[in-house]
C-alpha positions as CSV (number, residue, x, y, z in Angstrom):
1,X,3.2,4.6,11.0
2,X,5.4,2.1,8.7
3,X,4.3,0.4,6.0
4,X,4.8,-2.6,8.2
5,X,2.3,-1.4,10.5
6,X,-0.2,-0.2,8.1
7,X,-0.4,-4.0,6.6
8,X,-1.2,-5.4,10.3
9,X,-3.9,-2.8,10.7
10,X,-5.2,-3.7,7.4
11,X,-5.0,-7.4,7.8
12,X,-7.1,-6.8,11.4
13,X,-10.0,-4.7,9.8
14,X,-10.1,-6.5,6.6
15,X,-12.6,-8.9,7.8
16,X,-15.1,-5.2,8.4
17,X,-16.2,-5.1,4.8
18,X,-18.1,-1.5,6.0
19,X,-14.8,-0.7,6.9
20,X,-12.9,-1.7,4.1
21,X,-15.4,-0.5,1.7
22,X,-15.0,3.2,2.7
23,X,-11.1,2.7,2.5
24,X,-10.9,0.8,-1.1
25,X,-13.2,3.5,-2.5
26,X,-10.7,6.6,-1.4
27,X,-7.8,4.4,-3.0
28,X,-9.8,3.6,-6.0
29,X,-10.9,7.6,-6.3
30,X,-7.0,8.5,-6.0
31,X,-5.9,6.6,-8.6
32,X,-8.5,7.0,-10.7
33,X,-7.9,10.9,-10.4
34,X,-4.0,10.3,-11.3
35,X,-5.0,8.4,-14.5
36,X,-7.7,10.9,-15.5
37,X,-6.4,14.2,-14.6
38,X,-9.0,14.9,-12.0
39,X,-9.1,17.3,-9.2
40,X,-7.6,15.6,-6.4
41,X,-9.9,17.4,-3.6
42,X,-12.7,16.0,-5.0
43,X,-11.1,12.4,-4.1
44,X,-12.2,12.9,-0.4
45,X,-16.1,14.1,-0.8
46,X,-17.4,10.8,0.5
47,X,-15.3,10.5,3.2
48,X,-15.9,14.7,4.3
49,X,-19.3,13.4,4.0
50,X,-19.2,11.1,6.9
51,X,-17.6,13.9,9.1
52,X,-19.4,16.9,8.5
53,X,-18.0,18.7,11.4
54,X,-14.7,18.3,10.3
55,X,-12.7,20.5,7.7
56,X,-11.0,19.2,5.0
57,X,-8.4,20.4,2.8
58,X,-6.1,19.5,0.2
59,X,-2.7,22.5,0.3
60,X,0.0,22.5,-2.0
61,X,2.2,25.6,-0.6
62,X,5.5,26.7,0.2
63,X,5.4,26.3,4.1
64,X,8.5,28.1,5.0
65,X,6.4,31.3,3.7
66,X,2.8,30.6,3.4
67,X,2.4,30.9,-0.3
68,X,-0.2,28.5,-1.3
69,X,-0.3,27.2,-5.0
70,X,-3.5,25.1,-4.8
71,X,-6.3,25.2,-2.2
72,X,-9.4,22.7,-2.1
73,X,-11.4,22.3,1.0
74,X,-14.8,20.9,1.8
75,X,-17.4,20.8,5.1
76,X,-17.0,25.0,4.9
77,X,-18.5,27.7,3.4
78,X,-16.4,29.2,0.1
79,X,-15.7,32.2,2.4
80,X,-13.1,29.9,4.5
81,X,-11.0,29.8,0.9
82,X,-11.6,33.8,1.0
83,X,-10.2,34.2,4.6
84,X,-7.2,31.9,4.0
85,X,-6.1,33.9,1.2
86,X,-6.3,37.0,3.9
87,X,-4.8,34.9,7.4
88,X,-3.1,32.2,5.7
89,X,0.0,33.8,6.0
90,X,0.0,33.2,10.1
91,X,-1.1,29.6,9.7
92,X,1.0,27.5,12.7
93,X,0.1,24.4,10.6
94,X,2.1,23.9,7.5
95,X,5.7,24.5,9.6
96,X,4.9,21.3,10.9
97,X,5.7,19.8,7.4
98,X,9.5,20.3,7.2
99,X,9.8,18.1,10.7
100,X,7.3,15.3,10.8
101,X,8.3,12.0,9.0
102,X,6.8,11.7,5.7
103,X,6.0,7.5,6.4
104,X,3.3,8.6,9.0
105,X,0.4,10.5,9.8
106,X,0.1,13.9,11.5
107,X,-1.2,14.9,14.4
108,X,-0.8,18.3,14.9
109,X,-0.8,18.4,18.7
110,X,2.5,16.4,19.1
111,X,3.9,19.6,17.7
112,X,2.1,22.4,18.6
113,X,-0.5,22.5,21.7
114,X,-4.4,23.3,21.2
115,X,-4.2,25.5,23.6
116,X,-1.4,28.0,21.8
117,X,-3.4,27.5,18.5
118,X,-6.6,28.8,20.1
119,X,-4.3,31.9,21.2
120,X,-2.8,32.1,17.7
121,X,-3.6,35.0,14.9
122,X,-4.5,32.3,12.7
123,X,-7.5,31.3,14.7
124,X,-8.8,34.5,15.2
125,X,-8.8,35.6,11.8
126,X,-9.7,32.5,10.3
127,X,-10.7,29.1,12.4
128,X,-12.5,31.1,14.6
129,X,-15.1,32.1,11.9
130,X,-16.1,28.6,11.2
131,X,-15.6,26.3,13.9
132,X,-13.8,25.9,17.2
133,X,-11.1,24.1,14.8
134,X,-7.9,23.4,17.3
135,X,-5.9,20.4,16.0
136,X,-5.2,19.0,13.1
137,X,-4.6,15.2,11.1
138,X,-3.1,14.5,8.0
139,X,-0.2,13.2,5.8
140,X,2.1,14.5,3.3
141,X,1.7,14.0,-0.1
142,X,5.1,15.0,-1.4
143,X,8.0,17.2,0.0
144,X,10.7,18.9,-1.9
145,X,12.9,21.8,-0.9
146,X,10.3,24.0,0.7
147,X,7.5,23.0,-0.6
148,X,5.0,20.2,0.3
149,X,1.3,18.7,-0.9
150,X,-0.5,18.1,2.2
151,X,-3.7,16.4,3.0
152,X,-5.5,17.7,6.1
153,X,-8.1,17.1,8.5
154,X,-8.8,19.9,10.9
155,X,-11.1,19.2,14.0
156,X,-13.1,21.2,16.2
157,X,-12.1,20.8,19.9
158,X,-15.7,18.4,20.6
159,X,-14.5,15.7,17.6
160,X,-13.0,12.8,20.2
161,X,-13.6,9.5,21.3
162,X,-14.4,6.4,18.7
163,X,-15.3,8.9,15.5
164,X,-11.8,10.3,15.8
165,X,-9.9,6.7,16.3
166,X,-11.8,5.3,13.5
167,X,-10.8,8.6,11.2
168,X,-7.2,8.2,12.3
169,X,-6.8,4.4,11.7
170,X,-8.3,5.3,7.9
171,X,-6.0,8.0,7.5
172,X,-2.9,5.7,8.4
173,X,-3.9,3.0,6.0
174,X,-4.8,5.0,3.0
175,X,-1.4,7.1,3.7
176,X,0.9,5.4,1.5
177,X,-1.6,4.5,-1.3
178,X,-2.0,8.2,-1.8
179,X,2.0,9.1,-1.4
180,X,2.5,6.5,-4.3
181,X,-0.6,7.8,-6.3
182,X,0.9,11.4,-5.7
183,X,4.2,9.9,-6.9
184,X,3.2,8.5,-9.9
185,X,1.1,11.5,-11.1
186,X,4.7,13.3,-10.8
187,X,6.5,11.1,-12.9
188,X,4.0,11.3,-15.3
189,X,3.9,14.8,-15.3
190,X,7.4,15.0,-15.5
191,X,8.1,12.9,-18.6
192,X,5.7,15.5,-20.9
193,X,8.6,17.7,-21.7
194,X,11.0,14.5,-22.7
195,X,11.9,12.2,-25.4
196,X,12.8,9.0,-24.5
197,X,12.3,4.8,-24.7
198,X,9.4,3.1,-23.6
199,X,11.4,1.2,-21.1
200,X,12.9,4.6,-19.6
201,X,9.6,5.8,-18.4
202,X,8.0,2.5,-16.8
203,X,11.1,2.4,-14.7
204,X,10.2,5.8,-13.5
205,X,6.7,4.6,-12.6
206,X,7.2,3.9,-9.0
207,X,4.6,0.9,-8.9
208,X,4.9,-1.9,-11.0
209,X,4.0,-1.1,-14.4
210,X,3.6,-3.5,-17.6
211,X,2.8,-3.1,-21.4
212,X,0.2,-5.6,-22.8
213,X,0.4,-5.9,-26.5
214,X,-2.2,-8.2,-27.3
215,X,-4.7,-10.1,-25.2
216,X,-2.5,-10.5,-21.5
217,X,0.3,-10.8,-23.1
218,X,3.3,-8.7,-21.3
219,X,5.9,-7.1,-24.0
220,X,7.5,-5.0,-21.6
221,X,7.5,-4.6,-17.5
222,X,9.5,-2.4,-15.2
223,X,11.9,-3.6,-12.2
224,X,8.6,-3.4,-9.6
225,X,7.0,-5.6,-11.6
226,X,9.8,-8.2,-12.2
227,X,10.0,-8.6,-8.4
228,X,6.5,-8.7,-8.0
229,X,6.4,-11.5,-10.6
230,X,8.9,-13.2,-8.8
231,X,7.2,-13.2,-5.5
232,X,4.1,-15.3,-7.4
233,X,2.2,-13.7,-4.2
234,X,-1.0,-12.1,-6.4
235,X,0.0,-11.3,-9.8
236,X,2.5,-13.2,-12.5
237,X,3.8,-13.8,-16.0
238,X,2.8,-17.5,-16.8
239,X,4.8,-19.8,-19.1
240,X,3.3,-18.4,-21.9
241,X,4.3,-14.8,-21.2
242,X,0.9,-13.6,-19.7
243,X,-0.2,-12.0,-17.2
244,X,-1.9,-14.1,-14.5
245,X,-2.5,-14.8,-10.8
246,X,-3.2,-18.0,-8.8
247,X,-6.7,-17.6,-8.9
248,X,-9.0,-18.5,-12.0
249,X,-11.6,-15.7,-11.2
250,X,-9.1,-13.2,-10.5
251,X,-7.7,-14.2,-14.1
252,X,-11.1,-14.2,-15.5
253,X,-11.2,-10.5,-14.4
254,X,-7.9,-9.2,-15.8
255,X,-9.0,-11.0,-19.2
256,X,-12.5,-9.3,-19.1
257,X,-11.1,-6.0,-17.7
258,X,-8.2,-6.0,-21.1
259,X,-11.0,-6.7,-23.7
260,X,-13.5,-3.7,-22.1
261,X,-10.4,-1.2,-22.1
262,X,-9.8,-2.1,-26.3
263,X,-13.4,-2.1,-27.1
264,X,-14.2,1.5,-25.5
265,X,-10.6,2.9,-25.6
266,X,-11.4,3.9,-21.7
267,X,-9.4,3.5,-18.5
268,X,-10.9,0.8,-16.3
269,X,-9.7,0.6,-12.5
270,X,-8.3,0.6,-10.0
271,X,-9.9,-3.2,-9.9
272,X,-9.4,-5.0,-6.3
273,X,-8.0,-8.5,-6.7
274,X,-9.3,-9.8,-3.3
275,X,-7.6,-12.5,-1.7
276,X,-8.0,-14.9,1.3
277,X,-7.8,-12.4,4.3
278,X,-5.0,-10.5,2.3
279,X,-4.9,-6.9,1.4
280,X,-6.4,-6.8,-1.8
281,X,-3.9,-5.7,-5.1
282,X,-5.2,-3.2,-7.2
283,X,-4.9,-3.2,-11.0
284,X,-5.2,0.1,-13.2
285,X,-5.9,-0.8,-17.5
286,X,-5.5,2.3,-19.4
287,X,-5.2,1.9,-23.3
288,X,-2.0,3.5,-24.7
289,X,-3.6,5.2,-27.8
290,X,-6.2,7.0,-25.3
291,X,-3.2,8.5,-23.5
292,X,-2.4,11.2,-26.3
293,X,-6.1,13.0,-25.2
294,X,-5.1,12.7,-21.5
295,X,-2.9,15.6,-19.1
296,X,-0.8,12.8,-17.5
297,X,0.2,10.2,-20.0
298,X,0.4,12.2,-23.2
299,X,3.0,10.4,-26.0
300,X,4.3,8.4,-22.9
301,X,4.7,5.2,-25.2
302,X,4.7,4.7,-28.4
303,X,1.5,3.2,-29.0
304,X,0.2,0.5,-31.1
305,X,-3.8,-0.2,-31.7
306,X,-4.0,-3.0,-28.8
307,X,-1.3,-1.9,-26.2
308,X,-2.7,-1.5,-22.7
309,X,-0.8,0.5,-19.9
310,X,-1.3,-1.7,-16.8
311,X,-0.2,-0.3,-13.2
312,X,-0.2,-2.9,-10.0
313,X,-0.4,-1.6,-6.6
314,X,0.3,-4.2,-4.3
315,X,0.4,-4.0,-0.4
316,X,3.2,-6.1,0.0
317,X,5.4,-3.7,-2.4
318,X,7.0,-2.3,0.6
319,X,9.9,-0.1,0.5
320,X,13.2,-1.1,2.1
321,X,16.5,0.8,2.3
322,X,19.9,-1.0,0.9
323,X,22.4,-2.6,3.2
324,X,24.4,-0.2,2.4
325,X,21.8,3.2,3.6
326,X,21.2,1.0,6.4
327,X,24.7,0.3,7.4
328,X,25.6,3.7,6.8
329,X,22.8,5.6,8.3
330,X,22.6,3.4,11.7
331,X,26.2,2.3,12.1
332,X,24.9,-1.5,12.1
333,X,26.7,-4.5,10.7
334,X,25.6,-6.3,7.2
335,X,23.8,-8.8,9.1
336,X,22.0,-6.9,11.2
337,X,21.0,-4.9,7.6
338,X,19.6,-7.7,6.4
339,X,17.4,-8.6,9.5
340,X,16.3,-4.7,9.5
341,X,15.1,-5.0,5.8
342,X,13.9,-8.5,6.6
343,X,11.6,-6.4,9.2
344,X,10.6,-3.6,7.3
345,X,9.3,-5.9,4.8
346,X,6.6,-7.6,7.1
347,X,8.6,-10.9,8.1
348,X,8.2,-11.9,11.7
349,X,11.9,-12.4,14.0
350,X,11.2,-15.7,13.8
351,X,11.0,-15.8,10.1
352,X,13.7,-13.4,9.5
353,X,16.0,-16.1,11.6
354,X,14.7,-18.9,9.6
355,X,15.5,-16.7,6.3
356,X,18.9,-15.6,7.7
357,X,19.4,-19.5,9.1
358,X,20.1,-18.1,12.2
359,X,18.6,-19.1,15.6
360,X,15.4,-17.4,17.0
361,X,17.8,-16.0,20.1
362,X,20.6,-14.8,17.6
363,X,17.7,-12.9,15.4
364,X,17.0,-11.4,19.3
365,X,20.1,-10.4,20.3
366,X,20.9,-8.9,16.4
367,X,18.1,-7.0,17.3
368,X,18.3,-5.6,20.6
369,X,21.6,-4.5,19.6
370,X,20.3,-2.8,16.5
371,X,17.9,-1.2,18.9
372,X,20.1,0.0,20.9
373,X,22.8,1.6,18.4
374,X,19.8,4.2,17.1
375,X,18.7,4.8,20.4
376,X,15.5,3.5,19.9
377,X,13.1,1.7,22.3
378,X,10.8,-0.9,20.1
379,X,11.1,-3.6,17.5
380,X,7.7,-0.6,15.8
381,X,10.0,2.4,16.2
382,X,12.6,0.5,14.4
383,X,11.1,-0.6,11.7
384,X,9.1,3.1,11.1
385,X,12.6,4.3,11.0
386,X,14.2,2.2,8.5
387,X,10.6,2.8,6.4
388,X,11.7,6.4,6.6
389,X,15.1,6.2,5.4
390,X,14.1,4.3,2.7
391,X,11.7,7.1,1.6
392,X,14.2,9.9,2.0
393,X,16.3,7.9,-0.8
394,X,14.4,8.8,-4.2
395,X,15.1,7.2,-7.2
396,X,18.1,8.3,-9.5
397,X,17.0,10.3,-13.0
């Protein structure tokens, strides 16, 4: 699912506090595990506890020959890991990782029929010993060369209906956050063996990131943060150069958090800055001096006593490929590429027409020509395709 689709679902589900609390708890756990260097597999314990018939796993592996670098499982016996060591080489699921779009949830039955899974050697040697597992759901955290990090839920054949649908919806909504957090962890890991400036490594962080030198005063910020400040949607820099928001209660929350970080020298967050009928913006604050003791941020910045690293995860910060990428990959004109960009970041066709200063009918005609050029059947498929292009164009180092 595209970032646009995730945003729409989140807006629709926002009024359901019970569901949102589950999703926000998972996102908070994910970012906390990245910041604190904790075991990624334990992030999903609350969700796994709600679906005890579903096998949960985090796998980092070479999907071309099924070599496993890291395995973590929940909702199964200890013997499952042993069975994987023995029979994992015949596992048919990892091969899917090479074919699936990075920007969508994996539904294994779209690639391998459940009946074929149940006839496989892997089913006989591993799955059948623990349940009647015949299909999997999940998403990629990272893919590079023949290696991939995958989060997967493997379901028994009788796991159907509303429970299945709610779990799938949850995966759709948390996927972009988890991919972003994993990217953040990789960037921070890479800096351990490099010596360079603070500004350089701020730019390597995929989310909006900034440094507070005292109070809420911003001393440095990366390009993602600068763009976020310009949008003035959720968080901004005021005339005094201080981090602020449009709501007093949210600013007070930031002030209190910064004070507690400095006093306790401990990470706080992710804090959810909740808005009215919009997705929460998450903020993590970490004392830079204490980063010397953490595995991910070791010597990332030249610390001062009061300096705080702030990472902001804004649901509206959606990936968009450049005009040149869209024109080259899709064979469209510059104006058609501009229309696609606007749709990817969440604007409607009518809003896009107003922004481009063209009529609604002209915008519809542009859309029709683009979908015809790339042989896609709908606007949602076009948005997913364009979002996937953005995800496949990594930042240069």
